[in-house]
C-alpha positions as CSV (number, residue, x, y, z in Angstrom):
1,X,-18.4,-27.8,36.4
2,X,-18.7,-26.8,33.0
3,X,-17.1,-28.8,29.4
4,X,-13.5,-27.0,28.8
5,X,-13.7,-25.6,25.2
6,X,-12.3,-27.7,22.2
7,X,-8.7,-25.9,21.4
8,X,-8.6,-25.0,18.1
9,X,-5.6,-22.7,16.5
10,X,-6.6,-20.5,13.8
11,X,-4.2,-18.8,11.3
12,X,-5.6,-15.5,9.4
13,X,-3.5,-14.8,6.4
14,X,-3.9,-11.6,5.2
15,X,-2.4,-11.8,1.6
16,X,-1.7,-9.4,-1.5
17,X,-2.8,-10.8,-3.9
18,X,-2.9,-9.3,-7.7
19,X,-6.0,-9.2,-9.8
20,X,-5.7,-12.1,-12.9
21,X,-2.3,-12.9,-11.4
22,X,-3.9,-16.2,-10.7
23,X,-0.7,-18.7,-10.7
24,X,0.9,-16.0,-8.3
25,X,-2.1,-15.7,-6.0
26,X,-2.1,-19.4,-5.8
27,X,1.7,-19.5,-4.9
28,X,1.2,-16.8,-2.3
29,X,-2.0,-18.5,-1.0
30,X,-0.2,-22.0,-0.7
31,X,2.9,-20.4,0.8
32,X,0.8,-19.2,3.5
33,X,-1.4,-22.2,3.8
34,X,2.0,-23.8,4.9
35,X,2.9,-21.1,6.9
36,X,0.6,-21.6,9.2
37,X,0.5,-25.7,8.9
38,X,4.1,-25.1,10.4
39,X,3.2,-22.7,13.3
40,X,0.7,-25.5,14.1
41,X,-2.6,-24.3,13.3
42,X,-5.8,-26.6,12.6
43,X,-7.4,-24.2,10.3
44,X,-6.6,-21.3,7.8
45,X,-8.7,-18.8,6.6
46,X,-7.9,-16.4,3.4
47,X,-9.3,-13.3,2.1
48,X,-12.5,-13.0,0.0
49,X,-11.6,-13.5,-3.7
50,X,-7.6,-14.2,-2.9
51,X,-7.3,-16.3,-5.8
52,X,-8.5,-14.3,-8.7
53,X,-8.1,-11.2,-7.5
54,X,-10.4,-8.6,-6.4
55,X,-12.2,-6.5,-7.5
56,X,-11.6,-8.3,-11.1
57,X,-14.5,-6.0,-12.5
58,X,-15.4,-7.3,-15.8
59,X,-13.1,-10.1,-15.7
60,X,-15.6,-12.5,-13.6
61,X,-17.5,-11.8,-16.4
62,X,-15.1,-14.0,-18.9
63,X,-15.8,-17.7,-18.7
64,X,-12.1,-18.7,-19.4
65,X,-10.9,-16.4,-16.4
66,X,-13.4,-18.0,-13.8
67,X,-12.5,-21.7,-15.1
68,X,-8.8,-20.4,-14.9
69,X,-9.1,-19.9,-11.2
70,X,-11.0,-22.6,-10.7
71,X,-8.5,-24.8,-12.1
72,X,-5.8,-23.2,-10.1
73,X,-8.1,-24.0,-7.0
74,X,-8.1,-27.5,-7.7
75,X,-4.0,-27.3,-8.1
76,X,-3.8,-25.9,-4.6
77,X,-5.9,-28.2,-2.6
78,X,-3.7,-30.9,-2.2
79,X,-1.7,-28.6,-0.3
80,X,-4.2,-28.6,2.6
81,X,-3.2,-31.9,4.3
82,X,-2.8,-31.4,8.1
83,X,-5.4,-28.6,7.9
84,X,-8.5,-27.1,6.7
85,X,-7.8,-23.9,4.7
86,X,-10.9,-21.1,3.9
87,X,-10.0,-19.8,0.4
88,X,-12.0,-17.1,-1.4
89,X,-12.7,-17.8,-5.2
90,X,-14.9,-16.8,-8.2
91,X,-17.0,-20.2,-8.9
92,X,-18.2,-20.3,-12.4
93,X,-21.7,-20.7,-12.5
94,X,-23.0,-24.3,-14.6
95,X,-24.9,-22.8,-17.4
96,X,-24.3,-19.0,-17.4
97,X,-22.5,-19.5,-20.4
98,X,-25.1,-20.6,-22.8
99,X,-26.8,-17.7,-24.9
100,X,-30.9,-18.1,-24.8
101,X,-33.7,-16.0,-24.3
102,X,-34.5,-17.3,-20.8
103,X,-32.9,-15.2,-18.0
104,X,-29.3,-16.1,-17.1
105,X,-27.8,-16.4,-14.1
106,X,-24.4,-14.2,-13.3
107,X,-21.2,-16.2,-14.3
108,X,-20.0,-17.1,-11.1
109,X,-20.9,-17.0,-7.2
110,X,-18.6,-15.0,-4.7
111,X,-17.6,-18.3,-3.2
112,X,-15.7,-20.0,0.0
113,X,-13.9,-23.0,-1.0
114,X,-13.4,-25.2,2.1
115,X,-10.0,-27.6,1.3
116,X,-9.4,-30.6,3.4
117,X,-7.6,-33.6,3.1
118,X,-6.1,-32.5,0.0
119,X,-9.4,-32.1,-1.5
120,X,-12.2,-29.0,-2.3
121,X,-14.8,-30.6,0.7
122,X,-17.2,-28.0,0.2
123,X,-17.7,-24.2,-0.9
124,X,-19.7,-21.5,0.7
125,X,-21.4,-18.9,-1.5
126,X,-21.6,-15.3,-0.2
127,X,-25.3,-13.9,0.1
128,X,-25.4,-10.4,0.9
129,X,-24.0,-8.4,-2.4
130,X,-23.0,-5.3,-2.1
131,X,-23.9,-2.8,-4.6
132,X,-23.8,0.5,-4.0
133,X,-20.2,2.8,-3.7
134,X,-17.7,1.1,-5.3
135,X,-19.6,-2.3,-5.3
136,X,-20.8,-3.6,-8.2
137,X,-21.5,-7.3,-7.2
138,X,-25.0,-7.3,-8.3
139,X,-23.5,-7.2,-11.8
140,X,-21.3,-10.1,-11.7
141,X,-21.9,-13.0,-8.6
142,X,-25.0,-15.0,-8.4
143,X,-26.2,-14.7,-4.9
144,X,-26.0,-17.9,-2.4
145,X,-28.7,-18.9,-0.3
146,X,-27.6,-21.7,2.2
147,X,-25.4,-21.3,5.3
148,X,-22.5,-23.4,6.2
149,X,-20.7,-25.0,8.8
150,X,-17.8,-27.1,8.9
151,X,-16.1,-29.2,11.5
152,X,-12.8,-28.2,12.4
153,X,-11.0,-30.0,15.2
154,X,-13.8,-30.8,17.1
155,X,-14.9,-26.8,16.7
156,X,-18.2,-25.8,14.6
157,X,-17.1,-23.4,12.4
158,X,-19.8,-20.4,10.2
159,X,-18.5,-19.1,6.8
160,X,-19.5,-16.2,5.7
161,X,-18.1,-13.6,3.4
162,X,-18.0,-9.7,4.0
163,X,-20.9,-8.2,3.5
164,X,-22.7,-11.3,5.3
165,X,-22.2,-10.0,8.5
166,X,-22.2,-6.2,8.0
167,X,-25.8,-6.4,9.4
168,X,-27.6,-8.9,12.0
169,X,-29.4,-12.0,10.7
170,X,-29.1,-14.8,8.2
171,X,-26.5,-16.2,7.4
172,X,-24.4,-15.6,10.8
173,X,-27.6,-16.3,12.9
174,X,-29.1,-19.4,11.2
175,X,-25.3,-20.7,11.6
176,X,-24.8,-19.7,15.2
177,X,-28.4,-21.5,15.3
178,X,-27.2,-25.0,13.5
179,X,-24.1,-25.1,16.3
180,X,-21.5,-23.3,15.0
181,X,-18.9,-22.1,17.9
182,X,-17.0,-19.9,16.2
183,X,-17.8,-17.4,12.3
184,X,-15.2,-17.2,10.1
185,X,-15.6,-13.9,7.9
186,X,-13.4,-14.1,4.8
187,X,-13.4,-10.4,3.4
188,X,-11.9,-7.5,0.7
189,X,-12.8,-4.7,2.2
190,X,-11.7,-1.7,1.2
191,X,-10.1,1.1,3.3
192,X,-11.3,4.6,3.9
193,X,-10.4,6.9,6.7
194,X,-11.6,5.6,10.3
195,X,-13.2,1.9,8.6
196,X,-10.9,-0.1,10.1
197,X,-12.1,0.8,13.8
198,X,-15.4,0.9,13.0
199,X,-15.2,-2.5,11.4
200,X,-13.6,-4.0,15.1
201,X,-16.5,-2.3,16.7
202,X,-19.5,-3.5,14.5
203,X,-17.6,-7.2,14.8
204,X,-17.4,-7.3,17.8
205,X,-20.9,-6.3,18.6
206,X,-21.9,-9.4,16.6
207,X,-20.1,-11.3,18.1
208,X,-21.8,-10.0,21.3
209,X,-25.2,-10.8,20.4
210,X,-24.2,-14.4,19.0
211,X,-22.3,-15.2,22.1
212,X,-19.8,-16.8,19.7
213,X,-16.1,-15.4,18.5
214,X,-16.0,-14.0,15.4
215,X,-13.0,-14.1,13.0
216,X,-12.4,-11.6,10.4
217,X,-9.4,-11.8,7.7
218,X,-9.2,-9.2,5.4
219,X,-7.2,-8.7,2.2
220,X,-4.2,-6.1,2.3
221,X,-2.8,-4.2,-1.0
222,X,-3.2,-1.5,-3.7
223,X,-5.7,-2.3,-6.2
224,X,-6.0,0.6,-8.5
225,X,-8.1,2.9,-7.0
226,X,-9.0,1.1,-3.8
227,X,-6.4,0.3,-0.9
228,X,-7.2,-2.5,1.3
229,X,-5.4,-2.8,4.8
230,X,-5.1,-5.5,6.7
231,X,-6.4,-5.5,9.9
232,X,-7.4,-9.1,10.4
233,X,-8.6,-9.0,14.0
234,X,-10.6,-12.0,16.3
235,X,-12.9,-10.6,18.6
236,X,-14.2,-13.4,21.7
237,X,-17.6,-14.1,22.6
238,X,-17.9,-11.1,25.3
239,X,-17.0,-8.5,22.2
240,X,-12.9,-8.1,23.4
241,X,-10.2,-7.9,20.4
242,X,-8.1,-11.1,21.5
243,X,-5.5,-11.0,18.2
244,X,-5.1,-8.2,15.6
245,X,-2.8,-8.0,12.2
246,X,-1.1,-5.2,11.0
247,X,-2.6,-2.4,8.7
248,X,-1.3,-2.0,5.8
249,X,1.1,-4.8,5.1
250,X,0.8,-9.0,4.9
251,X,0.3,-11.1,8.0
252,X,-0.6,-13.6,9.8
253,X,-3.1,-13.6,12.6
254,X,-2.7,-16.6,14.9
255,X,-5.3,-17.3,18.2
256,X,-6.2,-20.1,20.0
257,X,-9.9,-20.7,20.9
258,X,-9.8,-22.4,24.3
259,X,-6.5,-21.7,25.8
260,X,-6.9,-19.2,28.0
261,X,-4.6,-16.4,26.9
262,X,-4.5,-13.6,24.5
263,X,-1.7,-12.6,22.8
264,X,-0.3,-8.9,23.0
265,X,-2.5,-6.9,20.8
266,X,-0.5,-3.6,18.7
267,X,-1.5,-0.5,19.0
268,X,-3.6,1.0,16.3
269,X,-2.3,3.8,13.8
270,X,-3.6,7.3,15.0
271,X,-5.7,8.8,12.0
272,X,-2.8,11.0,10.1
273,X,-0.4,7.7,10.4
274,X,-3.0,5.8,9.0
275,X,-4.4,8.0,6.0
276,X,-0.8,8.2,4.8
277,X,0.4,4.5,5.2
278,X,-2.8,4.6,2.6
279,X,-1.4,6.5,0.5
280,X,1.6,4.9,0.6
281,X,0.8,1.6,0.0
282,X,-1.7,2.5,-2.7
283,X,1.2,4.2,-4.4
284,X,4.1,1.4,-4.0
285,X,1.1,-1.4,-5.4
286,X,0.1,0.7,-8.8
287,X,3.7,1.1,-9.5
288,X,4.5,-2.3,-8.6
289,X,1.8,-4.2,-10.2
290,X,1.7,-2.2,-13.2
291,X,5.8,-2.6,-14.1
292,X,6.7,0.6,-13.7
293,X,10.3,1.2,-12.0
294,X,10.5,4.9,-11.6
295,X,8.0,8.1,-11.4
296,X,8.2,11.6,-11.7
297,X,7.0,14.1,-10.2
298,X,6.8,18.4,-11.0
299,X,7.6,19.7,-7.8
300,X,6.4,23.5,-7.5
301,X,7.6,24.5,-4.0
302,X,3.8,24.0,-3.1
303,X,2.1,22.1,-0.2
304,X,0.3,19.8,-2.8
305,X,3.6,18.1,-4.8
306,X,5.5,18.3,-1.6
307,X,3.2,15.7,-0.2
308,X,3.3,13.4,-3.2
309,X,7.4,13.4,-3.4
310,X,7.1,12.7,0.7
311,X,4.8,9.4,-0.1
312,X,6.6,8.5,-3.3
313,X,9.9,8.2,-1.6
314,X,8.1,6.6,1.4
315,X,6.6,4.2,-1.2
316,X,9.3,3.2,-3.4
317,X,12.7,4.7,-2.4
318,X,14.5,8.3,-3.2
319,X,16.5,6.5,-5.9
320,X,13.0,5.7,-8.1
321,X,11.9,9.4,-8.1
322,X,12.7,12.3,-9.6
323,X,11.5,15.3,-9.0
324,X,11.3,18.1,-12.0
325,X,11.3,22.0,-11.4
326,X,10.0,24.0,-14.4
327,X,10.5,27.8,-13.1
328,X,8.8,30.4,-14.9
329,X,9.0,34.2,-15.2
330,X,6.5,34.3,-12.4
331,X,7.7,31.6,-10.1
332,X,9.1,33.4,-7.2
333,X,12.8,32.6,-6.0
334,X,11.2,31.3,-2.6
335,X,8.9,28.3,-4.0
336,X,11.9,27.6,-6.4
337,X,14.5,27.2,-3.2
338,X,11.6,25.5,-1.4
339,X,11.5,22.8,-4.0
340,X,14.8,22.4,-4.5
341,X,15.3,21.7,-0.5
342,X,12.3,19.5,-0.6
343,X,14.3,17.3,-3.3
344,X,17.6,17.3,-1.1
345,X,15.9,16.6,2.1
346,X,14.1,13.5,0.1
347,X,17.3,12.3,-1.5
348,X,15.5,12.5,-5.1
349,X,17.0,13.1,-8.5
350,X,16.2,17.0,-9.5
351,X,15.9,18.1,-13.0
352,X,15.5,21.4,-13.9
353,X,13.7,23.1,-17.4
354,X,12.8,26.3,-17.3
355,X,9.7,27.1,-19.5
356,X,10.0,30.5,-20.3
357,X,11.7,30.2,-23.8
358,X,8.1,28.0,-24.7
359,X,6.0,30.4,-23.4
360,X,7.3,33.1,-25.9
361,X,7.0,30.4,-28.5
362,X,3.1,29.9,-27.3
363,X,2.9,33.7,-27.3
364,X,4.3,34.2,-31.1
365,X,2.4,31.4,-32.0
366,X,-1.2,32.5,-30.9
367,X,-0.6,36.1,-30.0
368,X,-4.6,36.5,-28.9
369,X,-3.6,34.5,-25.6
370,X,-4.1,36.6,-22.4
371,X,-5.7,35.4,-19.2
372,X,-6.9,32.6,-18.0
373,X,-5.2,31.1,-21.4
374,X,-2.3,31.9,-21.5
375,X,-2.1,30.8,-17.6
376,X,-3.0,27.5,-18.6
377,X,-0.8,27.0,-21.5
378,X,2.6,27.4,-18.3
379,X,0.6,24.5,-16.7
380,X,0.2,22.7,-20.6
381,X,4.3,23.2,-21.4
382,X,5.0,21.7,-17.7
383,X,2.4,19.0,-18.5
384,X,4.0,18.3,-21.9
385,X,7.8,18.4,-20.5
386,X,6.6,15.8,-17.9
387,X,5.0,13.3,-20.4
388,X,8.3,13.7,-22.6
389,X,10.1,12.6,-20.0
390,X,7.6,9.9,-19.0
391,X,7.5,8.8,-22.7
392,X,11.3,8.6,-23.2
393,X,12.3,7.2,-19.9
394,X,9.4,4.9,-19.0
395,X,8.7,6.8,-15.7
396,X,5.1,7.1,-14.4
397,X,3.8,10.7,-13.9
398,X,2.8,11.3,-10.5
399,X,-0.2,14.1,-10.8
400,X,-0.4,16.7,-7.7
401,X,-4.0,17.7,-7.4
402,X,-5.7,17.2,-4.2
403,X,-9.6,16.8,-3.6
404,X,-11.0,20.5,-3.1
405,X,-9.2,21.3,-6.4
406,X,-10.9,18.7,-8.5
407,X,-13.8,19.3,-7.0
408,X,-13.9,22.9,-8.1
409,X,-12.0,22.2,-11.4
410,X,-9.4,24.5,-9.9
411,X,-7.1,22.5,-12.3
412,X,-5.5,22.0,-15.7
413,X,-6.6,19.6,-18.3
414,X,-3.5,18.3,-20.2
415,X,-1.3,20.4,-17.7
416,X,-1.6,19.8,-13.9
417,X,-3.9,17.4,-14.8
418,X,-1.6,15.3,-17.1
419,X,-0.2,12.0,-15.9
420,X,-0.1,8.3,-14.7
421,X,-1.6,8.1,-11.4
422,X,-3.0,10.9,-8.5
423,X,-1.8,9.9,-5.4
424,X,-3.4,12.7,-3.5
425,X,-6.9,13.0,-6.0
426,X,-9.2,12.2,-2.6
427,X,-7.3,14.0,-0.1
428,X,-8.8,17.6,1.0
429,X,-6.4,20.5,0.6
430,X,-6.6,21.1,4.7
431,X,-6.1,17.6,5.3
432,X,-2.8,17.7,2.5
433,X,-1.3,20.2,5.2
434,X,-2.1,17.7,8.1
435,X,-0.1,15.4,6.6
436,X,2.8,17.2,5.6
437,X,3.1,18.5,9.2
438,X,2.3,15.1,10.5
439,X,5.3,13.7,8.3
440,X,7.8,16.2,9.2
441,X,7.0,15.4,13.0
442,X,7.8,11.7,12.6
443,X,11.4,12.4,10.6
444,X,12.0,15.1,13.5
445,X,13.0,17.7,11.2
446,X,11.4,19.9,8.5
447,X,11.6,17.6,5.1
448,X,9.2,19.8,3.6
449,X,10.7,23.6,4.8
450,X,8.4,25.6,7.2
451,X,8.1,28.3,4.8
452,X,5.9,25.7,2.1
453,X,3.1,25.3,5.0
454,X,3.4,28.9,5.8
455,X,3.0,30.6,2.4
456,X,-0.6,31.3,1.0
457,X,-1.5,28.8,-1.8
458,X,-0.6,29.9,-5.3
459,X,-0.5,28.4,-8.6
460,X,1.6,31.1,-9.7
461,X,0.7,31.5,-12.8
462,X,0.3,35.6,-13.0
463,X,2.4,37.5,-10.7
464,X,0.9,37.7,-7.3
465,X,-1.6,35.5,-7.8
466,X,-3.0,33.6,-4.8
467,X,-5.5,30.7,-4.9
468,X,-7.6,32.7,-2.7
469,X,-8.5,35.2,-5.6
470,X,-10.7,32.2,-7.0
471,X,-11.7,30.3,-4.1
472,X,-13.2,30.4,-0.6
473,X,-10.4,30.0,2.1
474,X,-9.9,26.4,2.2
475,X,-11.2,25.8,5.3
476,X,-14.5,26.8,4.4
477,X,-14.5,25.7,0.8
478,X,-13.8,22.3,2.3
479,X,-16.6,22.7,4.8
480,X,-18.9,23.3,2.3
481,X,-17.1,20.4,-0.4
482,X,-17.6,18.0,2.9
483,X,-21.1,18.8,2.9
484,X,-21.9,19.0,-0.8
485,X,-19.9,16.2,-2.2
486,X,-19.5,13.8,0.9
487,X,-22.9,13.6,2.5
488,X,-25.3,14.9,-0.5
489,X,-26.7,17.8,1.4
490,X,-28.9,20.5,-0.7
491,X,-27.7,23.7,-1.4
492,X,-30.6,25.1,1.1
493,X,-29.0,22.5,3.8
494,X,-25.9,23.8,3.6
495,X,-26.9,27.7,4.0
496,X,-29.0,25.8,7.1
497,X,-25.5,25.4,8.3
498,X,-24.4,29.0,8.5
499,X,-22.5,29.0,5.7
500,X,-23.5,32.4,3.1
501,X,-25.3,31.8,0.4
502,X,-23.0,33.5,-2.2
503,X,-20.2,31.1,-0.8
504,X,-22.5,27.9,-1.3
505,X,-23.9,29.1,-4.8
506,X,-20.5,29.8,-6.3
507,X,-19.0,26.2,-5.2
508,X,-22.0,24.3,-6.2
509,X,-21.6,25.7,-9.6
510,X,-17.8,25.0,-9.6
511,X,-18.7,21.3,-8.5
512,X,-20.9,20.9,-10.9
513,X,-19.0,22.4,-14.1
514,X,-16.3,20.5,-13.1
515,X,-17.0,17.3,-13.4
516,X,-16.2,16.8,-17.4
517,X,-12.6,17.3,-16.2
518,X,-12.5,15.2,-13.7
519,X,-13.8,12.1,-16.2
520,X,-10.5,12.6,-17.6
521,X,-8.3,12.6,-14.7
522,X,-6.3,9.8,-14.3
523,X,-6.8,7.1,-11.6
524,X,-5.9,7.9,-7.5
525,X,-6.3,6.2,-4.0
526,X,-9.8,6.6,-2.2
527,X,-9.5,7.3,1.4
528,X,-13.0,8.6,1.8
529,X,-16.6,7.7,1.2
530,X,-17.3,9.7,-2.0
531,X,-14.3,9.4,-4.0
532,X,-15.1,10.8,-7.6
533,X,-15.4,7.9,-10.0
534,X,-16.1,4.7,-8.4
535,X,-18.3,6.4,-5.2
536,X,-19.8,9.4,-7.1
537,X,-21.0,9.0,-10.3
538,X,-22.8,12.0,-11.9
539,X,-23.7,13.1,-15.3
540,X,-21.5,15.3,-17.4
541,X,-24.7,16.7,-19.2
542,X,-26.8,18.1,-16.2
543,X,-29.4,20.8,-15.5
544,X,-30.4,19.7,-12.4
545,X,-29.6,22.8,-10.0
546,X,-30.9,21.5,-6.7
């Protein structure tokens, strides 16, 4: 008969760290270690760089920052008694602080500390450093080169960090060859639409390939434009997911190796609920971690501001959200009625500030204003008013532009783009409608009136204005934008897919010309693979026509 597997209880502690709050992060990690020990775990794994926070960007270049996180690690080590803890930190590289003519190593390793018997017993250094999309790890970290297998309760455990296992091969293969019976992966893997399920499939394939379980522990929480979704899990040696943590919330996943029983698995959120949860967490943490108590939204009665209001109330509570309606002579009674209905349905405070008088003042001051310039003045009056409320009351202004509009520049600088955080900046217009419909369905009533969903979109800056007067229909526009922005297809490739040439040319022209606007937009939550800013970086001065 084969020998029974050695038993090992492992805890995956997906915590919500705050970049730079090193002592607070240390306390959160210490609490997780104590909780795991109280629950009988032999090993607790915490996420990548959870001690200093991730991504800390150029803070990693500051020697005093990495030294502070190293001191915090040393202070944390005594918590690891009666349990082994794997903790992500930025390990200072000796000698990196010295300036000379020789090439210098980068200032830190992206590292895991093995805490055992109250001390730092070993260190694993991440080997594969991603340097694409939102990742700039080659800028900050020196890669490691050595695998590490550590024995816990008689079980050989191989250590890896995030990208180390995104492809087959070293270091995981070397650790398995060295006798590892379990691979743990500490990650700070940011959310993208559908990425959680893809991670499960990828690591399940690794587990099958190497014939050992894989335990994945991911960071959770919002950090500027990124959202980390948690969703830690264990895939057994056959590739079956046998334990899974919550999405978008702190959690501790317990898995017993060698017991023959698997805990019940929670269901994953469906596509729309997952995106909505990401928006809610991203907003909640941006507000909380930056010390805001209240947010304000310019509520137009349109679909975009309706979605932002829904997310804000769900993330923060109605008592921390104020909606401002700013009717102009061009505002319809229908949209104004819908705006008031949305605020009432959500229980949010409503302030009304008509803008006809400021519009007259501008007309008297600049009589030559007409056309688009006159329309944009209305948006800038509204932006000025919400920013004044922000200054007077310390509120965070949430802008309401979606990705489709931001792509083609269908937004006004210092007007509807004025604010502190752009909740739906990376949400295409067609997805905005689906998210609102889904939220209404979950509520079992029309939090957002059906008329908002049915009405043709309009900025209402002139009589009878419709978005389709200036833009292709949104279903067609989003199709072109997905090809050009998300997939980097050329003009000819998009035309070959069946889109009219004139439409493709016009959309590409608008996208390229709007780069200067996007550079001045507030940060917003990333949910797609090519968010503006961190993922897609193009020059403003650019004459390449493709």
